[in-house]
All heavy atoms as a GROMACS GRO file, in nm:
protein
  598
    1MET      N    1   1.671  -1.533  11.597
    1MET     CA    2   1.758  -1.429  11.543
    1MET      C    3   1.888  -1.490  11.491
    1MET      O    4   1.940  -1.446  11.391
    1MET     CB    5   1.783  -1.326  11.654
    1MET     CG    6   1.863  -1.209  11.607
    1MET     SD    7   1.754  -1.104  11.513
    1MET     CE    8   1.845  -0.957  11.512
    2MET      N    9   1.938  -1.590  11.561
    2MET     CA   10   2.063  -1.653  11.522
    2MET      C   11   2.050  -1.728  11.389
    2MET      O   12   2.139  -1.725  11.307
    2MET     CB   13   2.105  -1.748  11.635
    2MET     CG   14   2.251  -1.775  11.642
    2MET     SD   15   2.347  -1.624  11.644
    2MET     CE   16   2.504  -1.698  11.654
    3LYS      N   17   1.932  -1.795  11.369
    3LYS     CA   18   1.911  -1.868  11.243
    3LYS      C   19   1.907  -1.773  11.124
    3LYS      O   20   1.956  -1.804  11.017
    3LYS     CB   21   1.781  -1.947  11.249
    3LYS     CG   22   1.796  -2.081  11.307
    3LYS     CD   23   1.672  -2.162  11.279
    3LYS     CE   24   1.696  -2.298  11.338
    3LYS     NZ   25   1.665  -2.405  11.256
    4GLN      N   26   1.848  -1.658  11.141
    4GLN     CA   27   1.837  -1.561  11.033
    4GLN      C   28   1.976  -1.516  10.988
    4GLN      O   29   2.002  -1.506  10.869
    4GLN     CB   30   1.754  -1.442  11.078
    4GLN     CG   31   1.710  -1.354  10.964
    4GLN     CD   32   1.619  -1.242  11.011
    4GLN    OE1   33   1.623  -1.203  11.128
    4GLN    NE2   34   1.538  -1.192  10.921
    5ALA      N   35   2.065  -1.491  11.080
    5ALA     CA   36   2.201  -1.451  11.045
    5ALA      C   37   2.275  -1.565  10.977
    5ALA      O   38   2.357  -1.544  10.887
    5ALA     CB   39   2.276  -1.405  11.169
    6LYS      N   40   2.246  -1.688  11.019
    6LYS     CA   41   2.310  -1.806  10.959
    6LYS      C   42   2.271  -1.818  10.811
    6LYS      O   43   2.354  -1.842  10.726
    6LYS     CB   44   2.269  -1.931  11.036
    6LYS     CG   45   2.335  -2.057  10.988
    6LYS     CD   46   2.290  -2.175  11.072
    6LYS     CE   47   2.351  -2.303  11.022
    6LYS     NZ   48   2.305  -2.418  11.101
    7PHE      N   49   2.142  -1.800  10.784
    7PHE     CA   50   2.097  -1.810  10.646
    7PHE      C   51   2.146  -1.693  10.561
    7PHE      O   52   2.176  -1.708  10.444
    7PHE     CB   53   1.944  -1.820  10.639
    7PHE     CG   54   1.891  -1.953  10.683
    7PHE    CD1   55   1.799  -1.961  10.785
    7PHE    CD2   56   1.935  -2.069  10.623
    7PHE    CE1   57   1.750  -2.084  10.825
    7PHE    CE2   58   1.886  -2.192  10.662
    7PHE     CZ   59   1.794  -2.200  10.764
    8LEU      N   60   2.154  -1.576  10.620
    8LEU     CA   61   2.206  -1.460  10.547
    8LEU      C   62   2.349  -1.484  10.503
    8LEU      O   63   2.386  -1.453  10.390
    8LEU     CB   64   2.196  -1.334  10.634
    8LEU     CG   65   2.242  -1.205  10.569
    8LEU    CD1   66   2.154  -1.172  10.449
    8LEU    CD2   67   2.239  -1.091  10.668
    9ASP      N   68   2.427  -1.542  10.590
    9ASP     CA   69   2.566  -1.575  10.557
    9ASP      C   70   2.572  -1.673  10.440
    9ASP      O   71   2.653  -1.660  10.349
    9ASP     CB   72   2.635  -1.632  10.681
    9ASP     CG   73   2.782  -1.661  10.657
    9ASP    OD1   74   2.847  -1.578  10.592
    9ASP    OD2   75   2.830  -1.768  10.703
   10TRP      N   76   2.484  -1.772  10.442
   10TRP     CA   77   2.479  -1.874  10.336
   10TRP      C   78   2.444  -1.810  10.201
   10TRP      O   79   2.506  -1.837  10.100
   10TRP     CB   80   2.378  -1.980  10.374
   10TRP     CG   81   2.354  -2.083  10.270
   10TRP    CD1   82   2.240  -2.101  10.199
   10TRP    CD2   83   2.446  -2.182  10.223
   10TRP    NE1   84   2.254  -2.205  10.112
   10TRP    CE2   85   2.380  -2.257  10.124
   10TRP    CE3   86   2.577  -2.214  10.255
   10TRP    CZ2   87   2.440  -2.362  10.058
   10TRP    CZ3   88   2.636  -2.320  10.188
   10TRP    CH2   89   2.569  -2.392  10.091
   11TYR      N   90   2.343  -1.724  10.201
   11TYR     CA   91   2.303  -1.658  10.077
   11TYR      C   92   2.413  -1.565  10.025
   11TYR      O   93   2.432  -1.552   9.904
   11TYR     CB   94   2.173  -1.580  10.096
   11TYR     CG   95   2.053  -1.669  10.112
   11TYR    CD1   96   1.967  -1.656  10.221
   11TYR    CD2   97   2.023  -1.767  10.018
   11TYR    CE1   98   1.857  -1.737  10.236
   11TYR    CE2   99   1.914  -1.850  10.032
   11TYR     CZ  100   1.831  -1.835  10.141
   11TYR     OH  101   1.724  -1.916  10.155
   12LEU      N  102   2.483  -1.501  10.114
   12LEU     CA  103   2.593  -1.414  10.073
   12LEU      C  104   2.705  -1.496  10.007
   12LEU      O  105   2.760  -1.455   9.904
   12LEU     CB  106   2.647  -1.338  10.194
   12LEU     CG  107   2.752  -1.231  10.165
   12LEU    CD1  108   2.692  -1.124  10.074
   12LEU    CD2  109   2.800  -1.169  10.295
   13LYS      N  110   2.734  -1.612  10.061
   13LYS     CA  111   2.836  -1.699  10.002
   13LYS      C  112   2.794  -1.746   9.862
   13LYS      O  113   2.874  -1.748   9.770
   13LYS     CB  114   2.862  -1.821  10.091
   13LYS     CG  115   2.937  -1.790  10.216
   13LYS     CD  116   2.954  -1.915  10.301
   13LYS     CE  117   3.019  -1.884  10.433
   13LYS     NZ  118   3.026  -2.002  10.520
   14ILE      N  119   2.667  -1.782   9.849
   14ILE     CA  120   2.617  -1.826   9.719
   14ILE      C  121   2.624  -1.712   9.618
   14ILE      O  122   2.663  -1.731   9.502
   14ILE     CB  123   2.473  -1.879   9.731
   14ILE    CG1  124   2.474  -2.012   9.807
   14ILE    CG2  125   2.409  -1.897   9.594
   14ILE    CD1  126   2.336  -2.066   9.836
   15ALA      N  127   2.586  -1.591   9.659
   15ALA     CA  128   2.589  -1.476   9.568
   15ALA      C  129   2.731  -1.444   9.522
   15ALA      O  130   2.755  -1.420   9.404
   15ALA     CB  131   2.527  -1.354   9.636
   16ILE      N  132   2.825  -1.447   9.614
   16ILE     CA  133   2.965  -1.418   9.578
   16ILE      C  134   3.020  -1.526   9.486
   16ILE      O  135   3.084  -1.497   9.385
   16ILE     CB  136   3.051  -1.402   9.705
   16ILE    CG1  137   3.010  -1.275   9.779
   16ILE    CG2  138   3.198  -1.400   9.671
   16ILE    CD1  139   3.072  -1.260   9.915
   17GLY      N  140   2.991  -1.652   9.519
   17GLY     CA  141   3.037  -1.763   9.433
   17GLY      C  142   2.978  -1.755   9.293
   17GLY      O  143   3.048  -1.777   9.194
   18SER      N  144   2.850  -1.723   9.284
   18SER     CA  145   2.785  -1.711   9.154
   18SER      C  146   2.844  -1.597   9.072
   18SER      O  147   2.862  -1.610   8.950
   18SER     CB  148   2.635  -1.689   9.172
   18SER     OG  149   2.577  -1.798   9.238
   19ALA      N  150   2.873  -1.485   9.138
   19ALA     CA  151   2.932  -1.371   9.067
   19ALA      C  152   3.070  -1.407   9.015
   19ALA      O  153   3.106  -1.369   8.902
   19ALA     CB  154   2.939  -1.250   9.159
   20ILE      N  155   3.147  -1.481   9.093
   20ILE     CA  156   3.282  -1.521   9.048
   20ILE      C  157   3.273  -1.616   8.930
   20ILE      O  158   3.345  -1.600   8.830
   20ILE     CB  159   3.360  -1.584   9.166
   20ILE    CG1  160   3.395  -1.476   9.268
   20ILE    CG2  161   3.486  -1.654   9.117
   20ILE    CD1  162   3.451  -1.529   9.398
   21ILE      N  163   3.184  -1.713   8.937
   21ILE     CA  164   3.168  -1.808   8.826
   21ILE      C  165   3.119  -1.736   8.700
   21ILE      O  166   3.170  -1.758   8.590
   21ILE     CB  167   3.072  -1.922   8.866
   21ILE    CG1  168   3.139  -2.010   8.971
   21ILE    CG2  169   3.032  -2.004   8.744
   21ILE    CD1  170   3.049  -2.113   9.032
   22GLY      N  171   3.020  -1.649   8.714
   22GLY     CA  172   2.968  -1.574   8.599
   22GLY      C  173   3.073  -1.485   8.537
   22GLY      O  174   3.085  -1.476   8.414
   23GLY      N  175   3.151  -1.419   8.620
   23GLY     CA  176   3.259  -1.334   8.569
   23GLY      C  177   3.364  -1.415   8.495
   23GLY      O  178   3.416  -1.373   8.391
   24GLY      N  179   3.394  -1.533   8.547
   24GLY     CA  180   3.490  -1.621   8.479
   24GLY      C  181   3.440  -1.666   8.344
   24GLY      O  182   3.516  -1.673   8.247
   25MET      N  183   3.311  -1.697   8.337
   25MET     CA  184   3.253  -1.738   8.208
   25MET      C  185   3.256  -1.625   8.108
   25MET      O  186   3.289  -1.646   7.990
   25MET     CB  187   3.109  -1.787   8.230
   25MET     CG  188   3.101  -1.918   8.305
   25MET     SD  189   2.933  -1.964   8.350
   25MET     CE  190   2.860  -1.991   8.191
   26GLU      N  191   3.222  -1.506   8.151
   26GLU     CA  192   3.226  -1.389   8.062
   26GLU      C  193   3.369  -1.364   8.013
   26GLU      O  194   3.391  -1.338   7.895
   26GLU     CB  195   3.174  -1.264   8.133
   26GLU     CG  196   3.025  -1.261   8.147
   26GLU     CD  197   2.953  -1.246   8.015
   26GLU    OE1  198   3.005  -1.179   7.924
   26GLU    OE2  199   2.844  -1.303   8.002
   27PHE      N  200   3.465  -1.372   8.103
   27PHE     CA  201   3.605  -1.353   8.067
   27PHE      C  202   3.648  -1.455   7.963
   27PHE      O  203   3.712  -1.422   7.863
   27PHE     CB  204   3.693  -1.364   8.193
   27PHE     CG  205   3.839  -1.345   8.166
   27PHE    CD1  206   3.890  -1.219   8.140
   27PHE    CD2  207   3.925  -1.453   8.167
   27PHE    CE1  208   4.025  -1.201   8.114
   27PHE    CE2  209   4.060  -1.437   8.142
   27PHE     CZ  210   4.111  -1.310   8.116
   28PHE      N  211   3.610  -1.581   7.984
   28PHE     CA  212   3.644  -1.688   7.889
   28PHE      C  213   3.582  -1.661   7.752
   28PHE      O  214   3.648  -1.675   7.649
   28PHE     CB  215   3.595  -1.822   7.944
   28PHE     CG  216   3.618  -1.937   7.851
   28PHE    CD1  217   3.744  -1.993   7.839
   28PHE    CD2  218   3.514  -1.989   7.775
   28PHE    CE1  219   3.766  -2.100   7.754
   28PHE    CE2  220   3.535  -2.096   7.690
   28PHE     CZ  221   3.662  -2.152   7.679
   29MET      N  222   3.454  -1.619   7.750
   29MET     CA  223   3.387  -1.594   7.622
   29MET      C  224   3.450  -1.476   7.548
   29MET      O  225   3.462  -1.478   7.426
   29MET     CB  226   3.238  -1.571   7.644
   29MET     CG  227   3.165  -1.698   7.680
   29MET     SD  228   2.986  -1.683   7.678
   29MET     CE  229   2.957  -1.587   7.824
   30ILE      N  230   3.492  -1.374   7.620
   30ILE     CA  231   3.557  -1.260   7.556
   30ILE      C  232   3.693  -1.300   7.501
   30ILE      O  233   3.729  -1.266   7.388
   30ILE     CB  234   3.569  -1.143   7.655
   30ILE    CG1  235   3.430  -1.087   7.683
   30ILE    CG2  236   3.661  -1.035   7.603
   30ILE    CD1  237   3.425  -0.988   7.798
   31LYS      N  238   3.771  -1.373   7.580
   31LYS     CA  239   3.906  -1.412   7.538
   31LYS      C  240   3.905  -1.510   7.420
   31LYS      O  241   3.998  -1.511   7.339
   31LYS     CB  242   3.983  -1.475   7.655
   31LYS     CG  243   4.031  -1.375   7.754
   31LYS     CD  244   4.129  -1.282   7.688
   31LYS     CE  245   4.187  -1.182   7.784
   31LYS     NZ  246   4.275  -1.088   7.719
   32THR      N  247   3.804  -1.595   7.408
   32THR     CA  248   3.799  -1.693   7.299
   32THR      C  249   3.734  -1.636   7.173
   32THR      O  250   3.728  -1.704   7.071
   32THR     CB  251   3.724  -1.820   7.341
   32THR    OG1  252   3.592  -1.785   7.383
   32THR    CG2  253   3.798  -1.892   7.452
   33GLY      N  254   3.682  -1.514   7.179
   33GLY     CA  255   3.618  -1.455   7.060
   33GLY      C  256   3.478  -1.505   7.037
   33GLY      O  257   3.426  -1.500   6.926
   34PHE      N  258   3.413  -1.553   7.142
   34PHE     CA  259   3.278  -1.608   7.130
   34PHE      C  260   3.180  -1.504   7.073
   34PHE      O  261   3.102  -1.535   6.984
   34PHE     CB  262   3.231  -1.656   7.267
   34PHE     CG  263   3.087  -1.699   7.272
   34PHE    CD1  264   3.050  -1.823   7.224
   34PHE    CD2  265   2.990  -1.615   7.324
   34PHE    CE1  266   2.919  -1.863   7.228
   34PHE    CE2  267   2.858  -1.655   7.328
   34PHE     CZ  268   2.823  -1.778   7.280
   35TYR      N  269   3.186  -1.383   7.125
   35TYR     CA  270   3.090  -1.281   7.082
   35TYR      C  271   3.110  -1.242   6.936
   35TYR      O  272   3.013  -1.214   6.864
   35TYR     CB  273   3.098  -1.158   7.173
   35TYR     CG  274   3.047  -1.186   7.312
   35TYR    CD1  275   3.132  -1.180   7.422
   35TYR    CD2  276   2.915  -1.221   7.334
   35TYR    CE1  277   3.084  -1.207   7.550
   35TYR    CE2  278   2.867  -1.248   7.459
   35TYR     CZ  279   2.952  -1.240   7.568
   35TYR     OH  280   2.905  -1.267   7.692
   36ASP      N  281   3.234  -1.241   6.889
   36ASP     CA  282   3.260  -1.211   6.748
   36ASP      C  283   3.200  -1.320   6.659
   36ASP      O  284   3.139  -1.290   6.555
   36ASP     CB  285   3.410  -1.200   6.722
   36ASP     CG  286   3.473  -1.086   6.798
   36ASP    OD1  287   3.402  -0.986   6.825
   36ASP    OD2  288   3.592  -1.095   6.833
   37LYS      N  289   3.216  -1.445   6.698
   37LYS     CA  290   3.161  -1.556   6.620
   37LYS      C  291   3.009  -1.552   6.618
   37LYS      O  292   2.947  -1.574   6.513
   37LYS     CB  293   3.209  -1.689   6.678
   37LYS     CG  294   3.357  -1.711   6.662
   37LYS     CD  295   3.402  -1.838   6.732
   37LYS     CE  296   3.553  -1.848   6.731
   37LYS     NZ  297   3.600  -1.963   6.809
   38VAL      N  298   2.949  -1.525   6.732
   38VAL     CA  299   2.803  -1.520   6.740
   38VAL      C  300   2.749  -1.404   6.656
   38VAL      O  301   2.646  -1.419   6.589
   38VAL     CB  302   2.757  -1.508   6.886
   38VAL    CG1  303   2.610  -1.475   6.896
   38VAL    CG2  304   2.788  -1.635   6.961
   39THR      N  305   2.818  -1.292   6.654
   39THR     CA  306   2.775  -1.178   6.574
   39THR      C  307   2.773  -1.214   6.426
   39THR      O  308   2.678  -1.181   6.354
   39THR     CB  309   2.867  -1.058   6.599
   39THR    OG1  310   2.865  -1.027   6.738
   39THR    CG2  311   2.823  -0.937   6.520
   40VAL      N  312   2.876  -1.284   6.380
   40VAL     CA  313   2.883  -1.325   6.240
   40VAL      C  314   2.771  -1.425   6.209
   40VAL      O  315   2.703  -1.413   6.107
   40VAL     CB  316   3.021  -1.386   6.208
   40VAL    CG1  317   3.023  -1.453   6.072
   40VAL    CG2  318   3.129  -1.279   6.217
   41LEU      N  319   2.751  -1.522   6.297
   41LEU     CA  320   2.647  -1.622   6.274
   41LEU      C  321   2.508  -1.558   6.270
   41LEU      O  322   2.424  -1.594   6.187
   41LEU     CB  323   2.652  -1.730   6.382
   41LEU     CG  324   2.769  -1.825   6.374
   41LEU    CD1  325   2.770  -1.917   6.496
   41LEU    CD2  326   2.764  -1.908   6.247
   42GLU      N  327   2.482  -1.464   6.359
   42GLU     CA  328   2.353  -1.396   6.360
   42GLU      C  329   2.332  -1.312   6.234
   42GLU      O  330   2.222  -1.307   6.180
   42GLU     CB  331   2.340  -1.307   6.484
   42GLU     CG  332   2.312  -1.383   6.610
   42GLU     CD  333   2.176  -1.450   6.611
   42GLU    OE1  334   2.078  -1.390   6.564
   42GLU    OE2  335   2.170  -1.564   6.660
   43ALA      N  336   2.438  -1.249   6.185
   43ALA     CA  337   2.426  -1.171   6.062
   43ALA      C  338   2.396  -1.263   5.943
   43ALA      O  339   2.312  -1.230   5.858
   43ALA     CB  340   2.556  -1.094   6.037
   44GLU      N  341   2.463  -1.378   5.938
   44GLU     CA  342   2.435  -1.473   5.830
   44GLU      C  343   2.292  -1.527   5.839
   44GLU      O  344   2.224  -1.542   5.738
   44GLU     CB  345   2.534  -1.589   5.837
   44GLU     CG  346   2.676  -1.550   5.799
   44GLU     CD  347   2.776  -1.662   5.824
   44GLU    OE1  348   2.738  -1.766   5.880
   44GLU    OE2  349   2.894  -1.643   5.788
   45LYS      N  350   2.246  -1.554   5.961
   45LYS     CA  351   2.110  -1.604   5.980
   45LYS      C  352   2.007  -1.501   5.934
   45LYS      O  353   1.911  -1.535   5.864
   45LYS     CB  354   2.090  -1.637   6.128
   45LYS     CG  355   1.952  -1.686   6.162
   45LYS     CD  356   1.942  -1.712   6.312
   45LYS     CE  357   1.799  -1.736   6.351
   45LYS     NZ  358   1.783  -1.745   6.496
   46ARG      N  359   2.028  -1.376   5.970
   46ARG     CA  360   1.934  -1.271   5.928
   46ARG      C  361   1.937  -1.249   5.778
   46ARG      O  362   1.832  -1.224   5.717
   46ARG     CB  363   1.964  -1.142   6.000
   46ARG     CG  364   1.927  -1.147   6.145
   46ARG     CD  365   1.947  -1.018   6.215
   46ARG     NE  366   1.918  -1.035   6.356
   46ARG     CZ  367   1.913  -0.938   6.443
   46ARG    NH1  368   1.936  -0.815   6.404
   46ARG    NH2  369   1.885  -0.962   6.569
   47ALA      N  370   2.054  -1.259   5.717
   47ALA     CA  371   2.063  -1.244   5.572
   47ALA      C  372   1.987  -1.357   5.503
   47ALA      O  373   1.917  -1.334   5.403
   47ALA     CB  374   2.208  -1.243   5.528
   48TYR      N  375   1.999  -1.478   5.556
   48TYR     CA  376   1.928  -1.592   5.495
   48TYR      C  377   1.777  -1.577   5.516
   48TYR      O  378   1.699  -1.606   5.425
   48TYR     CB  379   1.976  -1.725   5.555
   48TYR     CG  380   1.893  -1.841   5.507
   48TYR    CD1  381   1.906  -1.889   5.377
   48TYR    CD2  382   1.799  -1.900   5.589
   48TYR    CE1  383   1.828  -1.994   5.331
   48TYR    CE2  384   1.721  -2.005   5.545
   48TYR     CZ  385   1.736  -2.051   5.416
   48TYR     OH  386   1.657  -2.154   5.372
   49GLU      N  387   1.735  -1.534   5.636
   49GLU     CA  388   1.592  -1.521   5.664
   49GLU      C  389   1.524  -1.422   5.572
   49GLU      O  390   1.404  -1.434   5.546
   49GLU     CB  391   1.570  -1.481   5.809
   49GLU     CG  392   1.597  -1.592   5.908
   49GLU     CD  393   1.585  -1.546   6.052
   49GLU    OE1  394   1.578  -1.423   6.076
   49GLU    OE2  395   1.586  -1.633   6.140
   50ASN      N  396   1.598  -1.325   5.522
   50ASN     CA  397   1.540  -1.225   5.432
   50ASN      C  398   1.552  -1.263   5.286
   50ASN      O  399   1.509  -1.188   5.199
   50ASN     CB  400   1.606  -1.089   5.456
   50ASN     CG  401   1.573  -1.034   5.594
   50ASN    OD1  402   1.466  -1.062   5.647
   50ASN    ND2  403   1.665  -0.960   5.651
   51SER      N  404   1.610  -1.379   5.257
   51SER     CA  405   1.630  -1.420   5.118
   51SER      C  406   1.502  -1.481   5.060
   51SER      O  407   1.415  -1.529   5.133
   51SER     CB  408   1.744  -1.521   5.109
   51SER     OG  409   1.705  -1.644   5.168
   52PRO      N  410   1.490  -1.482   4.928
   52PRO     CA  411   1.372  -1.543   4.865
   52PRO      C  412   1.362  -1.693   4.893
   52PRO      O  413   1.252  -1.747   4.903
   52PRO     CB  414   1.394  -1.518   4.715
   52PRO     CG  415   1.493  -1.407   4.707
   52PRO     CD  416   1.575  -1.414   4.830
   53GLU      N  417   1.477  -1.761   4.907
   53GLU     CA  418   1.474  -1.904   4.936
   53GLU      C  419   1.409  -1.932   5.071
   53GLU      O  420   1.327  -2.023   5.085
   53GLU     CB  421   1.615  -1.964   4.935
   53GLU     CG  422   1.684  -1.961   4.800
   53GLU     CD  423   1.759  -1.830   4.777
   53GLU    OE1  424   1.777  -1.752   4.873
   53GLU    OE2  425   1.797  -1.805   4.662
   54ALA      N  426   1.444  -1.852   5.170
   54ALA     CA  427   1.387  -1.871   5.304
   54ALA      C  428   1.237  -1.840   5.303
   54ALA      O  429   1.159  -1.908   5.370
   54ALA     CB  430   1.459  -1.783   5.404
   55GLN      N  431   1.196  -1.740   5.226
   55GLN     CA  432   1.054  -1.708   5.217
   55GLN      C  433   0.977  -1.823   5.153
   55GLN      O  434   0.868  -1.859   5.199
   55GLN     CB  435   1.035  -1.579   5.135
   55GLN     CG  436   0.891  -1.537   5.120
   55GLN     CD  437   0.826  -1.500   5.251
   55GLN    OE1  438   0.892  -1.456   5.342
   55GLN    NE2  439   0.696  -1.519   5.260
   56ALA      N  440   1.035  -1.885   5.052
   56ALA     CA  441   0.970  -1.998   4.987
   56ALA      C  442   0.958  -2.117   5.083
   56ALA      O  443   0.855  -2.185   5.088
   56ALA     CB  444   1.047  -2.040   4.863
   57VAL      N  445   1.061  -2.141   5.162
   57VAL     CA  446   1.057  -2.250   5.259
   57VAL      C  447   0.952  -2.223   5.365
   57VAL      O  448   0.876  -2.312   5.403
   57VAL     CB  449   1.196  -2.271   5.323
   57VAL    CG1  450   1.190  -2.364   5.442
   57VAL    CG2  451   1.294  -2.324   5.221
   58ARG      N  452   0.946  -2.099   5.414
   58ARG     CA  453   0.844  -2.064   5.514
   58ARG      C  454   0.704  -2.085   5.460
   58ARG      O  455   0.616  -2.137   5.529
   58ARG     CB  456   0.862  -1.919   5.558
   58ARG     CG  457   0.953  -1.902   5.676
   58ARG     CD  458   0.938  -1.766   5.740
   58ARG     NE  459   0.956  -1.654   5.650
   58ARG     CZ  460   1.073  -1.599   5.621
   58ARG    NH1  461   1.183  -1.646   5.672
   58ARG    NH2  462   1.080  -1.497   5.538
   59GLU      N  463   0.682  -2.045   5.338
   59GLU     CA  464   0.549  -2.063   5.277
   59GLU      C  465   0.516  -2.211   5.259
   59GLU      O  466   0.404  -2.253   5.282
   59GLU     CB  467   0.542  -1.990   5.143
   59GLU     CG  468   0.540  -1.840   5.154
   59GLU     CD  469   0.414  -1.790   5.224
   59GLU    OE1  470   0.306  -1.847   5.204
   59GLU    OE2  471   0.427  -1.694   5.301
   60ALA      N  472   0.616  -2.290   5.217
   60ALA     CA  473   0.593  -2.432   5.194
   60ALA      C  474   0.566  -2.507   5.324
   60ALA      O  475   0.489  -2.603   5.326
   60ALA     CB  476   0.713  -2.494   5.122
   61LEU      N  477   0.628  -2.465   5.432
   61LEU     CA  478   0.613  -2.534   5.560
   61LEU      C  479   0.501  -2.479   5.647
   61LEU      O  480   0.477  -2.532   5.755
   61LEU     CB  481   0.746  -2.528   5.638
   61LEU     CG  482   0.863  -2.602   5.574
   61LEU    CD1  483   0.988  -2.582   5.657
   61LEU    CD2  484   0.832  -2.749   5.560
   62ASN      N  485   0.431  -2.378   5.600
   62ASN     CA  486   0.322  -2.319   5.676
   62ASN      C  487   0.200  -2.412   5.671
   62ASN      O  488   0.139  -2.430   5.566
   62ASN     CB  489   0.286  -2.183   5.618
   62ASN     CG  490   0.176  -2.115   5.694
   62ASN    OD1  491   0.129  -2.164   5.795
   62ASN    ND2  492   0.134  -2.000   5.643
   63PRO      N  493   0.163  -2.472   5.785
   63PRO     CA  494   0.050  -2.565   5.782
   63PRO      C  495  -0.084  -2.497   5.757
   63PRO      O  496  -0.181  -2.563   5.724
   63PRO     CB  497   0.053  -2.629   5.921
   63PRO     CG  498   0.124  -2.532   6.007
   63PRO     CD  499   0.219  -2.458   5.918
   64TRP      N  500  -0.092  -2.367   5.772
   64TRP     CA  501  -0.218  -2.295   5.754
   64TRP      C  502  -0.230  -2.230   5.617
   64TRP      O  503  -0.326  -2.159   5.591
   64TRP     CB  504  -0.229  -2.186   5.861
   64TRP     CG  505  -0.218  -2.241   5.998
   64TRP    CD1  506  -0.113  -2.229   6.082
   64TRP    CD2  507  -0.315  -2.320   6.067
   64TRP    NE1  508  -0.137  -2.295   6.199
   64TRP    CE2  509  -0.261  -2.352   6.193
   64TRP    CE3  510  -0.441  -2.368   6.035
   64TRP    CZ2  511  -0.328  -2.429   6.286
   64TRP    CZ3  512  -0.509  -2.444   6.128
   64TRP    CH2  513  -0.453  -2.474   6.251
   65ARG      N  514  -0.136  -2.256   5.527
   65ARG     CA  515  -0.137  -2.185   5.399
   65ARG      C  516  -0.264  -2.211   5.319
   65ARG      O  517  -0.317  -2.120   5.256
   65ARG     CB  518  -0.012  -2.218   5.317
   65ARG     CG  519  -0.005  -2.359   5.266
   65ARG     CD  520   0.123  -2.384   5.187
   65ARG     NE  521   0.128  -2.519   5.138
   65ARG     CZ  522   0.175  -2.622   5.206
   65ARG    NH1  523   0.220  -2.604   5.328
   65ARG    NH2  524   0.176  -2.742   5.155
   66ASN      N  525  -0.315  -2.334   5.323
   66ASN     CA  526  -0.438  -2.363   5.247
   66ASN      C  527  -0.559  -2.298   5.312
   66ASN      O  528  -0.648  -2.249   5.243
   66ASN     CB  529  -0.458  -2.514   5.236
   66ASN     CG  530  -0.350  -2.579   5.151
   66ASN    OD1  531  -0.293  -2.515   5.064
   66ASN    ND2  532  -0.318  -2.704   5.181
   67LYS      N  533  -0.565  -2.296   5.443
   67LYS     CA  534  -0.678  -2.235   5.512
   67LYS      C  535  -0.676  -2.084   5.493
   67LYS      O  536  -0.781  -2.022   5.479
   67LYS     CB  537  -0.676  -2.270   5.660
   67LYS     CG  538  -0.706  -2.416   5.685
   67LYS     CD  539  -0.715  -2.447   5.831
   67LYS     CE  540  -0.747  -2.595   5.848
   67LYS     NZ  541  -0.768  -2.633   5.987
   68ASP      N  542  -0.559  -2.025   5.492
   68ASP     CA  543  -0.548  -1.881   5.470
   68ASP      C  544  -0.595  -1.845   5.329
   68ASP      O  545  -0.663  -1.746   5.308
   68ASP     CB  546  -0.405  -1.832   5.490
   68ASP     CG  547  -0.363  -1.836   5.636
   68ASP    OD1  548  -0.453  -1.841   5.723
   68ASP    OD2  549  -0.242  -1.832   5.662
   69ALA      N  550  -0.558  -1.927   5.232
   69ALA     CA  551  -0.599  -1.902   5.094
   69ALA      C  552  -0.750  -1.916   5.080
   69ALA      O  553  -0.815  -1.838   5.010
   69ALA     CB  554  -0.528  -1.997   5.001
   70GLN      N  555  -0.809  -2.016   5.145
   70GLN     CA  556  -0.953  -2.034   5.138
   70GLN      C  557  -1.027  -1.920   5.208
   70GLN      O  558  -1.132  -1.877   5.162
   70GLN     CB  559  -0.993  -2.167   5.203
   70GLN     CG  560  -0.950  -2.288   5.124
   70GLN     CD  561  -0.976  -2.417   5.200
   70GLN    OE1  562  -1.020  -2.413   5.313
   70GLN    NE2  563  -0.944  -2.528   5.136
   71ALA      N  564  -0.973  -1.871   5.316
   71ALA     CA  565  -1.038  -1.761   5.389
   71ALA      C  566  -1.040  -1.634   5.306
   71ALA      O  567  -1.137  -1.558   5.312
   71ALA     CB  568  -0.967  -1.738   5.521
   72THR      N  569  -0.936  -1.610   5.228
   72THR     CA  570  -0.934  -1.490   5.147
   72THR      C  571  -1.025  -1.503   5.024
   72THR      O  572  -1.078  -1.405   4.975
   72THR     CB  573  -0.791  -1.456   5.101
   72THR    OG1  574  -0.736  -1.569   5.032
   72THR    CG2  575  -0.703  -1.420   5.220
   73LYS      N  576  -1.046  -1.626   4.976
   73LYS     CA  577  -1.134  -1.648   4.860
   73LYS      C  578  -1.281  -1.638   4.900
   73LYS      O  579  -1.364  -1.592   4.822
   73LYS     CB  580  -1.108  -1.784   4.798
   73LYS     CG  581  -0.976  -1.793   4.725
   73LYS     CD  582  -0.958  -1.932   4.666
   73LYS     CE  583  -0.822  -1.948   4.601
   73LYS     NZ  584  -0.801  -2.084   4.550
   74THR      N  585  -1.315  -1.684   5.019
   74THR     CA  586  -1.455  -1.688   5.062
   74THR      C  587  -1.500  -1.547   5.103
   74THR      O  588  -1.436  -1.482   5.182
   74THR     CB  589  -1.471  -1.781   5.184
   74THR    OG1  590  -1.391  -1.895   5.166
   74THR    CG2  591  -1.614  -1.822   5.201
   75PRO      N  592  -1.611  -1.502   5.046
   75PRO     CA  593  -1.659  -1.366   5.080
   75PRO      C  594  -1.725  -1.360   5.215
   75PRO      O  595  -1.770  -1.438   5.277
   75PRO     CB  596  -1.757  -1.334   4.971
   75PRO     CG  597  -1.793  -1.461   4.905
   75PRO     CD  598  -1.688  -1.560   4.939
   0.00000   0.00000   0.00000
């Protein structure tokens, strides 16, 4: 019974320490504008992914493009 309480205390300390560290990281990211920067980068990435240039690159780098074309030609 004594060992169980000892381990419970240890896990409680780890949980509290982890919550403090995680909260500090979140506070730092909010104060430095991390989320604003990531939002802009994600918007730019999505705009590029929908562009004709990105579609051409995806088609050119698709290793199955020739097999897909042959499959559609073969009856």
